[in-house]
C-alpha positions in Angstrom: 0.0 0.0 0.0 1.0 3.6 -0.2 3.5 4.7 2.4 3.6 8.1 4.2 5.3 10.8 2.2 8.9 11.4 3.4 9.5 14.8 1.7 6.9 16.9 3.5 5.2 17.1 6.9 2.1 14.9 7.0 -1.2 16.0 8.6 -1.7 12.5 9.9 0.2 9.8 11.8 -1.0 6.4 10.8 -0.6 2.7 11.2 -2.3 -0.6 10.4 -2.5 -4.2 11.3 -4.2 -7.2 9.7 -4.2 -10.9 9.1 -5.7 -13.2 6.5 -8.0 -16.2 7.1 -6.4 -17.6 4.0 -3.9 -15.8 1.8 -4.2 -13.4 0.1 -6.3 -11.3 2.4 -9.4 -9.7 1.0 -9.0 -6.8 3.4 -6.8 -3.9 2.2 -6.2 -0.2 3.0 -4.9 2.7 1.0 -3.5 6.0 2.2 -3.1 9.0 -0.1 -1.3 12.1 1.3 -1.6 15.4 -0.6 -0.6 19.0 0.2 -4.2 19.9 1.1 -5.0 16.8 3.1 -4.9 13.0 3.5 -7.2 10.2 2.3 -7.7 7.0 4.4 -9.6 4.1 2.9 -10.3 0.5 4.0 -11.9 -2.2 1.8 -13.3 -5.6 2.6 -13.7 -7.8 -0.5 -16.7 -10.1 -0.2 -15.8 -13.4 1.3 -12.2 -14.3 1.6 -9.3 -15.7 -0.5 -8.2 -14.8 -4.0 -11.6 -13.5 -5.3 -12.0 -11.3 -2.3 -8.5 -10.0 -2.7 -9.1 -9.3 -6.4 -12.2 -7.2 -5.6 -10.4 -5.1 -3.0 -7.3 -4.8 -5.1 -9.3 -3.4 -8.1 -10.1 -0.3 -6.0 -6.6 0.6 -4.9 -5.4 2.3 -8.2 -8.5 4.4 -8.2 -8.0 5.5 -4.6 -4.3 6.1 -5.1 -5.0 8.3 -8.1 -7.3 10.5 -5.9 -7.4 13.9 -7.4 -9.3 15.8 -4.7 -12.8 14.6 -5.8 -15.4 14.2 -3.0 -15.4 11.0 -1.1 -18.8 10.1 -2.6 -17.4 10.6 -6.1 -14.4 8.4 -5.2 -16.7 5.6 -4.0 -18.7 5.9 -7.3 -15.4 5.5 -9.3 -14.5 2.5 -7.3 -17.9 1.0 -7.9 -17.3 1.2 -11.7 -13.8 -0.3 -11.2 -15.2 -3.3 -9.2 -18.1 -4.2 -11.5 -16.4 -7.3 -12.9 -15.5 -8.5 -9.4 -17.6 -9.9 -6.5 -17.6 -6.5 -4.9 -16.4 -5.0 -1.6 -17.5 -3.1 1.5 -15.7 0.2 1.7 -15.2 3.2 4.0 -13.2 6.3 3.0 -12.4 9.5 4.9 -10.7 12.7 3.8 -8.8 14.9 6.3 -8.9 18.4 4.9 -5.9 20.5 6.0 -7.6 23.7 4.8 -10.4 23.8 7.2 -9.4 21.1 9.8 -12.2 18.7 9.0 -12.8 15.1 8.2 -15.4 14.0 5.7 -16.3 10.3 5.4 -18.7 7.9 3.8 -19.1 4.1 3.7 -20.9 1.2 2.0 -21.2 -2.1 3.8 -19.8 -3.3 7.1 -16.5 -1.4 7.5 -16.7 0.4 10.8 -15.3 3.8 11.4 -15.1 5.8 14.6 -13.6 9.2 15.4 -12.3 9.6 18.9 -11.8 13.1 20.2 -8.9 14.4 22.3 -9.7 15.0 25.9 -11.2 18.4 26.5 -12.5 18.8 22.9 -15.5 21.0 22.5 -17.0 18.3 20.2 -18.5 15.0 21.5 -16.1 12.4 22.6 -16.8 10.0 19.8 -18.5 10.0 16.3 -19.3 6.8 14.5 -19.7 6.5 10.8 -23.2 5.6 9.5 -22.6 3.3 6.5 -25.2 2.5 3.9 -26.2 -1.0 3.0 -24.9 -2.3 -0.3 -21.9 -3.6 -2.2 -19.4 -1.4 -4.1 -19.2 -3.0 -7.5 -22.6 -4.6 -7.4 -25.3 -2.6 -5.7 -24.4 1.0 -4.7 -26.8 2.9 -2.5 -27.3 6.6 -2.6 -24.2 7.9 -0.8 -24.2 10.2 2.2 -21.0 12.0 3.3 -20.7 13.4 6.8 -18.3 16.2 7.8 -16.8 16.8 11.2 -14.4 19.4 12.5 -11.2 17.9 13.9 -8.5 19.0 16.3 -4.9 18.0 16.6 -4.8 14.5 18.3 -8.2 13.3 17.2 -8.1 9.7 16.2 -9.8 7.9 13.3 -10.1 4.1 13.6 -11.5 1.9 10.7 -12.0 -1.8 11.0 -13.4 -4.6 8.8 -16.0 -7.0 10.1 -13.2 -9.4 11.0 -12.7 -7.2 14.0 -15.3 -7.4 16.8 -17.5 -4.3 16.9 -16.5 -3.6 20.6 -13.0 -2.7 19.5 -13.3 1.0 20.5 -13.8 0.1 24.2 -10.1 -0.6 24.9 -8.3 2.0 22.9 -5.5 3.8 24.7 -5.2 7.1 22.8 -1.8 7.9 24.2 -0.3 5.0 22.2 1.0 5.6 18.6 -1.3 4.9 15.7 0.7 1.7 14.9 0.5 0.5 18.5 -3.2 1.1 18.6 -3.8 -0.9 15.4 -1.7 -3.8 16.6 -3.4 -3.9 20.0 -6.9 -3.9 18.3 -5.9 -6.8 16.0 -4.6 -8.9 18.9 -7.5 -8.2 21.2 -10.5 -8.1 18.9 -9.8 -10.1 15.7 -12.2 -12.9 14.9 -10.9 -16.4 14.0 -13.5 -16.8 11.2 -12.6 -14.0 8.7 -9.9 -11.7 7.4 -9.3 -8.9 9.8 -7.8 -5.4 9.2 -7.6 -2.2 11.1 -6.3 1.3 10.1 -5.6 4.1 12.6 -5.0 7.7 11.7 -4.3 10.5 14.1 -4.9 14.1 12.9 -1.8 16.1 13.6 -3.0 19.4 12.2 -1.9 21.4 9.2 1.7 22.6 9.0 2.7 26.3 8.9 
């Protein structure tokens, strides 16, 4: 997957952890960092094994070519790219450095939660409301939601191979990579591919 840019300051710190029920995994992530923000996406190809991986992999070039289009438009483009596959669940979030916000949307059962820093004027947690459907097969009308973010706010995305209670044990003082690895160890199911991505908003540079 795309690695963090080394030549400029990033607005996010991120990490991931995952394992396959059988190789290759049908769960994949993509991170795209731009001067004006950062895109975080997590996909879960239907089922597991090679066909699930093929479905998820078909979306990666579309995501990595992200040109600043809205998250809803990006999911629509992925839908077109996945039409000849079995399809995937997908959640995507865009951190906008220009107005300190995150906008997200999702189709299917990829969970996303935004955990606020202590003392934030916003609520302590925001959970994404995904729409039922399958990217590449049956796309619902998409609804994107925007939230203001502050430095330190934490975005966690997890496929359904991670138990839905994963947010209960998050230690926000850990690094993004440590949080991802801890969630995988503590909450991964034994019956499916499992994948988690964690991104901490650092704030825009000077």
